[in-house]
C-alpha positions in Angstrom: -34.2 -38.4 44.4 -33.8 -37.1 40.9 -32.8 -33.6 40.1 -33.7 -31.9 36.8 -31.3 -29.3 35.4 -32.7 -26.6 33.2 -30.9 -24.3 30.9 -31.8 -21.1 29.1 -29.5 -19.5 26.5 -29.8 -15.8 26.4 -33.5 -14.9 26.2 -34.4 -18.2 24.6 -36.6 -21.0 25.8 -35.9 -22.9 29.1 -35.2 -26.6 28.4 -34.4 -29.5 30.6 -30.8 -30.6 29.7 -30.1 -33.3 32.3 -31.3 -35.5 35.1 -29.1 -36.7 37.9 -30.0 -39.2 40.6 -29.0 -38.9 44.3 -26.2 -36.3 43.6 -26.3 -32.6 44.0 -23.8 -31.6 41.4 -23.7 -31.5 37.6 -21.1 -30.3 35.2 -22.4 -28.6 32.0 -20.2 -29.1 29.0 -20.3 -28.1 25.3 -21.0 -24.4 26.1 -20.2 -21.7 23.6 -17.6 -19.0 24.5 -18.8 -15.5 25.4 -22.4 -16.7 25.9 -24.9 -16.0 28.7 -26.8 -19.0 30.1 -29.3 -19.3 32.9 -29.7 -22.4 35.0 -32.2 -23.7 37.5 -32.8 -27.1 39.2 -35.9 -28.9 40.5 -36.3 -32.1 42.4 -38.4 -35.1 41.4 -39.5 -37.7 43.9 -41.0 -40.1 41.5 -44.5 -38.7 42.0 -44.1 -35.0 41.3 -41.6 -32.2 40.5 -40.7 -29.4 42.9 -40.6 -25.8 42.1 -37.4 -24.7 40.3 -34.7 -22.9 42.1 -34.2 -19.2 41.4 -32.2 -19.1 38.1 -28.5 -18.2 38.2 -26.8 -16.5 35.3 -23.5 -17.7 34.0 -21.5 -16.1 31.2 -18.7 -18.1 29.6 -15.4 -16.5 29.0 -13.8 -15.4 25.7 -11.4 -17.5 23.7 -8.5 -15.1 24.2 -6.5 -13.6 21.4 -2.9 -14.7 21.6 -1.5 -13.3 18.4 -2.0 -11.0 15.4 -0.3 -11.2 12.0 -0.5 -8.2 9.8 0.3 -8.2 6.0 -0.2 -5.6 3.4 -0.2 -6.4 -0.3 1.8 -3.3 -1.2 4.3 -1.5 1.0 5.4 1.0 -1.6 2.7 3.2 -3.1 2.3 6.5 -4.9 0.0 9.2 -3.5 -3.6 8.2 -4.2 -2.7 4.5 -4.4 -4.4 1.9 -2.2 -3.3 -1.4 -0.6 -5.2 -4.2 1.1 -4.4 -5.0 4.7 -4.9 -8.6 5.9 -5.2 -9.4 9.6 -4.9 -12.9 10.8 -5.6 -13.8 14.4 -4.5 -16.7 16.6 -6.4 -18.7 17.5 -8.8 -18.3 14.5 -11.8 -18.9 16.8 -10.9 -16.2 19.3 -13.9 -14.2 20.6 -12.1 -11.1 22.0 -13.1 -8.9 19.1 -11.6 -7.4 16.0 -8.1 -5.8 16.0 -8.0 -2.1 15.4 -5.8 -0.9 12.6 -3.8 2.3 12.8 -1.3 4.4 10.8 1.4 6.1 12.7 1.1 9.1 10.4 -2.3 9.8 8.8 -0.8 12.5 6.6 1.1 9.7 4.8 -1.5 7.0 4.9 -5.1 6.5 6.1 -7.0 3.3 6.9 -10.7 2.6 6.3 -11.7 -0.9 7.1 -8.9 -3.0 5.5 -8.0 -0.5 2.8 -4.9 1.7 3.2 -4.9 4.9 1.1 -1.7 6.7 0.4 -2.3 10.4 1.3 1.1 12.1 1.2 4.8 11.5 0.6 6.6 9.9 3.5 6.9 6.8 5.6 4.4 5.4 8.1 4.0 2.3 10.2 0.8 0.2 10.2 -0.2 -1.7 13.3 -3.0 -3.9 14.6 -3.9 -4.0 18.3 -6.6 -5.7 20.4 -6.2 -5.3 24.1 -2.7 -6.1 25.1 -1.9 -8.0 21.9 -0.3 -6.1 18.9 0.8 -7.2 15.5 4.3 -6.8 14.1 4.5 -3.3 12.6 4.6 -3.0 8.8 6.3 0.0 7.3 4.7 1.6 4.2 6.5 4.2 2.0 4.5 6.6 -0.1 6.1 8.4 -3.1 4.9 11.3 -5.1 2.3 10.4 -7.8 3.9 9.7 -11.1 3.6 12.5 -13.7 4.3 12.3 -17.4 6.2 15.3 -18.7 4.8 16.9 -21.8 5.2 19.9 -24.1 9.0 19.7 -24.2 10.4 22.9 -25.7 13.9 24.4 -26.2 14.7 28.0 -26.0 17.8 30.3 -25.9 19.8 27.8 -27.9 23.4 28.9 -28.5 26.5 27.1 -29.9 27.2 25.7 -26.4 23.8 25.2 -24.7 20.0 25.3 -24.7 17.3 25.7 -22.1 14.7 22.9 -21.9 11.2 23.5 -20.5 8.2 21.2 -20.1 4.9 20.9 -18.3 
C-alpha cells in the first residue's frame, strides 16, 4: 500500500510532497523555522486513492537568540547630538524577534529606532534585551552643548584689575 503525504504552508495550496510504500511513518525535512504547516495522508492501493485524513497543524520552533552585541558609534555627546546604535544578534538567522533598546535615564538620552539623541547632561546606560538575553551595557556620557563666547567687554579697570563680561 502506498501512502501520499500532503502539505500546506500557512493558507497556501495543498501539495503532495511524498509517497511511502508499506510504512506508516514519514519524516518531513527542510522546514522553515517559525512557520505553520498542515499535513494530511491518504492511501493508494494501485487502483484508487482514499480520502485524506483530517489535517493536523504543526508549527516549527524559533531559531533561538543566544547573544546580543551592542555598539554605539559615539559614547560621548553634547546635548542635541545623535549617535547610531548597532545591534548584532547571534545566531544571525535567529527568529525570536528584534531586541528592544533602552536608555536607563531618558532625561540624558532617548532612543528612537537605532538613533540615540542626547537630551540632557549626565550619564546613562544603553541596553538591548530580547526575552532572557541581554546585551552588554554601553555607557554614554552627555555634556552641555558647546557655546562660543562673544561680545567680550572690560569694565571697572583699575591699576590692579579689571572685570570681564561676555555673552
